[in-house]
Phi, psi and omega in degrees: 000309184294332176295316183295320176297316177299312178301316177294322175303314182292325171296323176293315181294325178290333179267002184304319182296333179286341185271353188295315183288324181291337182287324178294319177299319177294319177296320178294316177294322182290318183250034188302311183293318174299315182290327176288327177278325188246325192254346183291145181288325190259026186290347173270359181236078185294342182287348175281343183052041175293314179058029180083017179288332177293324176299316183293313177301321179289323179291321180289327175293320177293325177289325178287322181293321179301316182297312182298320175302312184297317183292319179291330180289321177301317177293326176290326180278347182280131182290155180278126178243121184275114180267331177232136188258129181262116181289342182293336185257014178262136183267104175257011184301328186282350184268349183084190177263164182290334182292336180277344180290138173293144177276111182277321183221149177241119178251140179218149180274125179260130171293127182290143181265135183263003182270044184287144180285348175289332183302327178288330183273304189258109179239145178296150184294146177265133176268000000 
């Protein structure tokens, strides 16, 4: 039972950033009349029927800009990790050509011989 409560609590805490925009929408819905009368830019123009939607749009835009700024700051601080190496950008001019490199080992493929003396002693079973 305790593990379930802890799991639900952790899931809720992980999703708090997702609820930040929804909190503005809930605040707007709860305080719609106050926002329309006091905080709305168009409160003197009731024919527009803004009803504080401009205030909500401004708050949502500010929250999104804050989130983008935080994301960009995190990306700037993040170290660059090179996962793939591009051979086109490597300067190999100081190494010379590959033909000039000394040959260190010579490998050749030898065909295995099947005339082993053990074949006379160990033979596979006949079916």
